[in-house]
Legacy VTK file of the C-alpha trace (Angstrom):
# vtk DataFile Version 3.0
C-alpha trace
ASCII
DATASET POLYDATA
POINTS 488 float
0.000 0.000 0.000
1.373 3.379 -0.988
2.120 5.710 1.951
0.337 9.043 1.935
2.664 12.049 2.020
2.755 13.851 5.338
2.480 17.259 3.764
1.552 18.708 0.414
4.245 20.375 -1.656
4.549 24.095 -1.078
3.035 26.283 -3.769
4.991 29.183 -5.121
3.369 32.533 -4.585
3.714 34.873 -7.562
5.165 38.290 -6.889
2.789 41.066 -7.772
3.822 43.653 -10.330
3.753 46.405 -7.723
5.891 44.508 -5.181
9.615 45.220 -5.472
12.024 42.258 -5.333
14.032 41.791 -2.150
17.278 43.729 -2.033
20.544 41.810 -2.051
22.453 44.761 -0.616
22.953 45.177 3.119
24.230 48.517 4.361
27.379 48.360 6.458
26.878 48.570 10.188
29.790 50.426 11.796
31.751 48.373 14.316
32.837 49.925 17.606
35.184 47.472 19.376
35.347 47.694 23.146
38.646 48.264 24.897
40.210 45.083 26.278
43.296 44.173 28.254
45.291 40.984 28.043
48.370 39.293 26.668
47.219 39.353 23.038
46.224 43.006 23.211
49.602 43.855 24.750
51.396 41.927 22.035
49.432 43.808 19.377
50.419 47.141 20.955
54.102 46.159 20.833
53.876 44.942 17.241
52.097 48.140 16.212
54.746 50.291 17.907
57.631 48.358 16.346
56.217 48.187 12.817
55.124 51.823 12.727
58.443 52.872 14.238
60.349 50.999 11.532
58.151 52.461 8.806
58.386 56.089 9.925
62.018 56.152 11.141
63.841 54.061 8.503
64.023 56.778 5.772
65.859 59.064 8.200
68.636 56.618 9.050
71.994 57.709 7.596
74.735 55.509 6.164
78.057 56.887 4.928
78.838 55.496 1.448
81.317 58.164 0.362
80.896 61.215 -1.850
79.602 59.372 -4.935
76.588 57.663 -3.344
73.591 58.761 -1.241
73.927 58.627 2.531
70.425 57.245 3.155
70.526 53.792 4.756
67.477 52.440 2.911
66.753 53.985 -0.472
64.990 52.874 -3.647
66.791 55.075 -6.176
64.544 54.775 -9.225
66.363 57.528 -11.108
69.624 55.562 -11.053
67.870 52.184 -10.914
69.445 51.015 -7.681
68.365 49.811 -4.263
70.416 50.603 -1.148
70.013 48.708 2.115
72.671 49.744 4.614
75.928 48.173 3.309
74.169 46.349 0.441
73.756 47.929 -2.991
71.552 46.185 -5.562
72.082 47.079 -9.222
69.512 46.637 -12.031
71.163 43.447 -13.311
70.854 41.993 -9.788
67.080 42.153 -9.604
67.087 38.468 -8.743
67.896 39.555 -5.173
64.598 41.457 -5.032
62.784 38.514 -6.606
64.360 36.213 -4.020
63.222 38.443 -1.161
59.687 38.450 -2.529
59.757 34.656 -2.770
60.981 34.474 0.832
58.160 36.791 1.921
55.601 34.550 0.202
57.054 31.364 1.675
57.191 33.006 5.103
53.522 33.903 4.810
52.724 30.313 3.837
54.774 29.020 6.775
53.142 31.188 9.440
49.665 30.583 8.040
50.204 26.834 8.011
51.430 26.906 11.602
49.106 29.423 13.255
46.462 30.575 10.800
46.071 34.214 9.870
48.644 35.607 12.292
49.870 38.023 9.616
46.362 39.442 9.251
45.788 39.689 12.968
49.040 41.271 14.047
51.291 42.687 11.300
49.189 43.466 8.211
49.341 47.225 7.451
45.545 47.362 7.288
45.347 45.873 10.791
48.115 48.070 12.213
46.708 51.353 10.909
43.144 50.362 11.813
44.299 49.690 15.380
45.939 53.116 15.426
42.807 54.817 14.106
40.604 53.008 16.649
42.990 54.108 19.410
42.616 57.739 18.308
38.853 57.298 18.058
38.713 55.926 21.600
40.813 58.776 22.965
38.527 61.408 21.443
35.056 59.835 21.550
35.329 57.372 24.447
34.946 53.620 24.668
32.382 51.458 22.873
29.175 52.667 24.550
30.146 56.340 24.243
30.978 55.898 20.560
27.698 54.084 19.951
25.736 56.919 21.567
27.638 59.497 19.542
26.988 57.548 16.344
23.237 57.351 16.982
22.662 60.888 18.195
21.762 63.676 15.823
24.373 66.118 14.610
24.988 68.800 17.215
27.922 70.886 18.416
29.417 68.021 20.443
29.254 65.543 17.563
30.656 68.025 15.046
33.519 68.926 17.385
34.513 65.342 18.170
34.230 64.162 14.576
36.210 67.149 13.316
39.018 66.522 15.806
39.060 62.784 15.063
39.094 63.210 11.294
41.830 65.853 11.560
44.060 63.484 13.521
43.283 60.698 11.030
44.289 62.956 8.142
47.531 63.868 9.899
48.303 60.172 10.353
47.505 59.591 6.686
49.732 62.516 5.721
52.607 61.101 7.771
52.009 57.723 6.137
52.174 59.110 2.614
55.129 61.319 3.495
57.105 58.436 4.957
56.480 56.356 1.842
57.896 58.866 -0.635
60.949 59.411 1.579
62.042 55.882 0.684
62.540 56.944 -2.946
64.768 59.991 -2.560
66.937 61.676 0.043
64.552 62.296 2.942
65.951 65.593 4.375
66.236 67.137 0.909
62.725 66.054 -0.076
61.261 67.354 3.184
62.736 70.790 2.506
61.371 70.742 -1.043
57.926 69.705 0.182
57.759 72.502 2.736
58.945 75.146 0.271
56.716 73.892 -2.556
59.636 72.929 -4.786
59.082 69.155 -4.806
58.067 67.330 -7.967
54.281 67.104 -8.581
54.547 63.308 -8.414
55.626 63.619 -4.765
52.578 65.698 -3.873
50.264 63.412 -5.860
51.617 60.309 -4.160
51.294 61.870 -0.728
47.713 62.948 -1.419
46.751 59.506 -2.723
48.248 57.652 0.246
46.806 60.169 2.702
43.286 59.707 1.387
43.514 55.918 1.069
44.920 55.568 4.594
42.175 57.863 5.892
39.461 55.880 4.106
40.771 52.352 4.691
41.771 52.769 8.328
38.954 55.105 9.344
35.890 53.920 7.454
36.394 50.747 5.384
38.281 48.827 8.076
36.917 45.262 8.105
35.500 45.717 4.599
39.037 45.749 3.188
39.803 42.439 4.898
36.559 40.788 3.807
36.077 42.072 0.273
39.271 43.693 -1.031
41.964 41.353 0.308
42.350 38.016 -1.504
44.231 36.317 1.331
41.140 35.106 3.289
40.187 33.061 0.234
43.719 31.805 -0.434
44.804 30.928 3.080
42.450 27.955 3.254
44.888 26.088 0.997
47.680 26.667 3.544
45.943 25.187 6.598
45.011 21.670 7.636
43.549 19.928 10.655
46.740 20.555 12.685
46.876 24.317 12.083
46.472 26.324 15.264
43.695 28.877 14.987
41.234 30.600 17.302
38.158 28.588 18.212
35.359 28.315 20.753
35.220 25.181 22.891
31.485 24.681 22.572
31.636 21.310 24.331
32.654 23.246 27.404
30.618 26.406 26.939
27.226 25.083 25.822
24.451 25.481 26.680
24.966 29.138 27.378
23.311 30.878 30.251
23.516 31.878 33.878
25.919 29.975 36.024
23.368 29.316 38.772
21.247 27.220 36.408
22.038 23.520 36.512
23.246 22.051 33.242
24.535 25.285 31.726
28.041 25.450 30.309
30.827 27.889 31.125
29.669 30.515 28.600
27.416 33.081 30.270
26.542 34.699 26.929
27.991 38.044 28.024
28.898 38.993 24.418
32.342 40.199 25.548
34.023 38.296 22.712
31.723 39.925 20.168
32.057 43.434 21.589
35.867 43.457 21.333
36.068 41.915 17.856
37.308 44.437 15.261
35.586 42.392 12.544
32.221 42.347 14.343
31.821 38.553 14.258
30.846 35.998 16.901
33.631 33.436 17.205
31.156 31.077 18.872
29.534 30.551 15.470
32.637 28.641 14.333
35.407 29.393 11.866
34.596 32.319 9.574
36.349 33.946 6.656
36.177 37.338 8.375
38.137 36.190 11.437
41.695 37.577 11.398
42.744 35.611 14.534
43.834 38.730 16.405
43.256 37.085 19.800
41.238 39.921 21.371
38.269 37.610 21.936
40.600 35.335 23.928
41.594 38.225 26.213
37.972 39.265 26.702
36.766 35.745 27.456
39.651 34.963 29.800
38.857 38.118 31.759
35.256 36.962 32.183
36.316 33.428 33.134
38.604 34.857 35.818
35.726 36.873 37.260
33.302 33.938 37.456
35.909 31.472 38.653
35.982 29.236 35.581
39.041 27.841 33.757
40.528 30.074 31.090
40.724 29.386 27.339
37.053 28.793 26.686
38.099 30.649 23.553
41.682 29.990 22.536
44.118 28.721 19.979
43.422 25.107 19.047
43.462 22.786 16.058
40.787 20.488 14.692
42.707 17.504 15.980
42.690 19.087 19.448
38.932 19.459 19.281
38.489 15.727 18.728
40.863 14.887 21.559
39.369 17.366 24.015
35.823 16.225 23.295
36.980 12.716 24.168
38.510 13.985 27.403
42.098 13.657 26.227
44.759 16.381 26.548
45.538 18.363 23.363
48.764 17.973 21.429
51.657 20.196 22.381
52.203 23.416 20.454
55.450 22.031 19.029
53.641 18.994 17.645
51.377 21.332 15.714
54.131 23.648 14.547
56.659 21.021 13.445
54.950 18.800 10.918
55.734 17.884 7.282
53.984 20.902 5.743
55.681 23.491 7.938
59.046 21.724 7.678
58.766 21.825 3.877
57.999 25.556 3.918
60.886 26.153 6.342
63.349 24.238 4.174
62.265 26.123 1.047
62.404 29.471 2.849
65.838 28.761 4.305
67.091 27.447 0.962
66.169 30.655 -0.842
67.683 32.745 1.945
70.955 30.813 1.967
71.133 31.061 -1.819
70.723 34.841 -1.672
73.384 35.212 1.002
75.838 33.056 -0.944
75.128 34.995 -4.151
75.574 38.272 -2.272
79.025 37.342 -0.994
80.176 35.727 -4.237
79.185 38.547 -6.558
81.982 40.476 -8.215
82.292 44.277 -7.825
83.074 44.508 -11.547
81.100 43.200 -14.505
81.087 43.274 -18.301
78.448 42.763 -20.937
79.404 42.286 -24.586
77.161 43.078 -27.557
78.525 42.256 -31.028
77.832 44.915 -33.663
75.596 43.220 -36.253
75.454 45.904 -38.917
77.718 45.002 -40.569
78.601 41.578 -39.167
82.246 42.067 -40.151
84.394 44.505 -42.121
87.113 43.609 -44.624
90.043 45.997 -44.276
92.301 47.157 -47.148
94.934 44.526 -46.378
92.335 41.742 -46.369
92.034 41.493 -42.576
88.618 40.742 -41.073
87.481 43.016 -38.263
84.543 42.638 -35.852
83.236 45.402 -33.617
81.813 44.936 -30.120
80.123 47.253 -27.646
81.244 46.514 -24.088
79.424 47.785 -21.019
81.942 47.966 -18.208
80.408 48.149 -14.735
82.320 49.450 -11.693
80.395 48.867 -8.445
83.194 50.312 -6.282
82.939 53.645 -4.530
86.082 54.865 -6.339
87.295 54.996 -9.943
88.858 51.769 -11.194
91.267 50.833 -14.007
90.030 47.985 -16.206
92.428 46.081 -18.476
90.842 44.298 -21.442
92.119 41.158 -23.138
90.751 38.380 -25.335
91.409 34.644 -25.592
90.580 32.394 -28.523
91.769 29.281 -30.330
92.892 31.556 -33.167
95.097 34.662 -32.776
93.081 37.887 -32.761
94.282 41.455 -32.334
92.334 43.660 -29.918
92.051 47.457 -30.033
89.958 50.001 -28.113
88.278 52.902 -29.856
89.574 56.266 -28.670
91.957 54.735 -26.126
95.703 54.148 -26.287
96.504 50.679 -25.043
94.061 48.265 -23.429
93.323 50.030 -20.119
90.347 52.285 -19.441
89.189 54.174 -16.358
85.629 53.415 -15.262
84.114 56.025 -12.905
82.918 54.998 -9.466
79.468 53.375 -9.287
78.889 53.732 -13.004
78.503 51.666 -16.150
80.589 52.850 -19.099
80.295 51.884 -22.782
83.441 51.090 -24.762
83.736 50.122 -28.444
86.281 47.311 -29.002
87.635 45.849 -32.281
88.933 42.330 -32.917
90.937 41.735 -36.097
91.933 38.448 -37.779
94.886 38.348 -40.219
94.184 37.513 -43.882
94.024 33.785 -44.593
93.718 32.763 -40.947
91.055 30.291 -39.892
89.284 32.959 -37.843
89.081 35.197 -40.939
87.831 32.452 -43.267
85.566 30.377 -40.982
81.903 31.000 -40.206
82.532 31.877 -36.542
85.140 31.463 -33.863
84.490 31.272 -30.117
86.163 34.106 -28.195
86.230 35.227 -24.583
86.677 38.809 -23.395
88.472 39.217 -20.074
88.209 42.260 -17.804
90.729 42.594 -14.971
90.745 45.331 -12.336
94.224 46.646 -11.740
95.550 46.337 -8.214
93.079 43.596 -7.269
92.345 39.977 -8.067
88.925 40.831 -9.518
88.525 39.368 -12.988
85.413 38.614 -15.054
84.780 37.335 -18.576
82.098 37.202 -21.234
81.861 34.697 -24.101
80.904 35.707 -27.622
81.888 34.866 -31.237
84.078 36.307 -33.997
82.398 36.259 -37.420
84.502 35.349 -40.496
83.910 35.459 -44.248
81.655 32.411 -44.320
79.231 34.211 -42.014
77.856 36.316 -44.833
74.252 37.449 -44.523
74.045 37.843 -48.302
LINES 1 489
488 0 1 2 3 4 5 6 7 8 9 10 11 12 13 14 15 16 17 18 19 20 21 22 23 24 25 26 27 28 29 30 31 32 33 34 35 36 37 38 39 40 41 42 43 44 45 46 47 48 49 50 51 52 53 54 55 56 57 58 59 60 61 62 63 64 65 66 67 68 69 70 71 72 73 74 75 76 77 78 79 80 81 82 83 84 85 86 87 88 89 90 91 92 93 94 95 96 97 98 99 100 101 102 103 104 105 106 107 108 109 110 111 112 113 114 115 116 117 118 119 120 121 122 123 124 125 126 127 128 129 130 131 132 133 134 135 136 137 138 139 140 141 142 143 144 145 146 147 148 149 150 151 152 153 154 155 156 157 158 159 160 161 162 163 164 165 166 167 168 169 170 171 172 173 174 175 176 177 178 179 180 181 182 183 184 185 186 187 188 189 190 191 192 193 194 195 196 197 198 199 200 201 202 203 204 205 206 207 208 209 210 211 212 213 214 215 216 217 218 219 220 221 222 223 224 225 226 227 228 229 230 231 232 233 234 235 236 237 238 239 240 241 242 243 244 245 246 247 248 249 250 251 252 253 254 255 256 257 258 259 260 261 262 263 264 265 266 267 268 269 270 271 272 273 274 275 276 277 278 279 280 281 282 283 284 285 286 287 288 289 290 291 292 293 294 295 296 297 298 299 300 301 302 303 304 305 306 307 308 309 310 311 312 313 314 315 316 317 318 319 320 321 322 323 324 325 326 327 328 329 330 331 332 333 334 335 336 337 338 339 340 341 342 343 344 345 346 347 348 349 350 351 352 353 354 355 356 357 358 359 360 361 362 363 364 365 366 367 368 369 370 371 372 373 374 375 376 377 378 379 380 381 382 383 384 385 386 387 388 389 390 391 392 393 394 395 396 397 398 399 400 401 402 403 404 405 406 407 408 409 410 411 412 413 414 415 416 417 418 419 420 421 422 423 424 425 426 427 428 429 430 431 432 433 434 435 436 437 438 439 440 441 442 443 444 445 446 447 448 449 450 451 452 453 454 455 456 457 458 459 460 461 462 463 464 465 466 467 468 469 470 471 472 473 474 475 476 477 478 479 480 481 482 483 484 485 486 487
């Protein structure tokens, strides 16, 4: 016998022509995090102070490199296409150092995310650091969470205008300092500051400062969590870096549920005080489980631990844990040690790759030569036949002197066949290359009539550059074109 259905299928109700469809847009609700004290909040203050201090102070550090080079310790000299970092000078042909540093930064981000989740987002990301600074200013001027909520909801009056004007002015000054510090990395900071004050700086400097001022003001003051949720791609990428042993912030619901008053039998440790929600800069409830918006800043841990201390319950109702810890704790077993989570195949692989790139860069840095040469054969014409029948090839050499003083370079050539070498406009085979410059020099190689080099298609040759007074010597391989190498 066929069973009768318990309920009839729901009928769709047509939408009338006058009824507007539901909106898919939800207006942003401003978030006003409450002030909290604790170990994670203290650590965030220290990280903010250190990172902002490095950012604002670094352009003003001096480093004596002699009269031919800038005295700024850290400088991205785009005009001369060089990067200075204290005693290290990176030339354009050494861009692989910059690429290596970027690779190390990416691997480091993968490593920390694999070990402890979004610690970069929660503690050191510029958006997080400047947002923390802006919230600190906001709290100083408008008060803590409840006072800011009241100010937000009240109508515009003299008090609200005054407080908002002061707050926005301080925010703009912070944004101005941010943009100013950024452009100081690209030219001599004291000189640029004088030009900015007197109105003599390049328009690009003012444009860059204005752009960074406004973006810092908007991102740190108004967008805040919206940048992390919608503009930043990392929340969507980081899921590939984590696994069940990654430490991240979670709520121990097996200990906290059901929520409610502590004097009611059967209730868990969570009293539903909303402290974790009120301190969250992203405005989420960590008790709802892992969420893309969570930046694992740890403030909810501080807030919850403070409440647990007051009601006499064990700490870490909210804390760092892994999925494997959840299974063990639910079964009444102790969690794994932190080191067991941190040192596992994935993190070891990232560490090895990161260290390998770093060691390679250090080795390359110490093995690089302070002199260099690049040889470009002149192709039009490929060769020239002289009046006596000799075959001559021309080459353009770029001689690079990375010393802080002028250097004498002696040129020579080696080949299986005898070739005569001569320098255009120079007596002999020695040239002076100015300090920290690359100089072009035309060089001629000549093969005697009837020699194999003159008659063959091509002959392998090697140019040698030796710096007088030192053991520095570099070479560059190229070819000598003979009669058989005829484009016709």
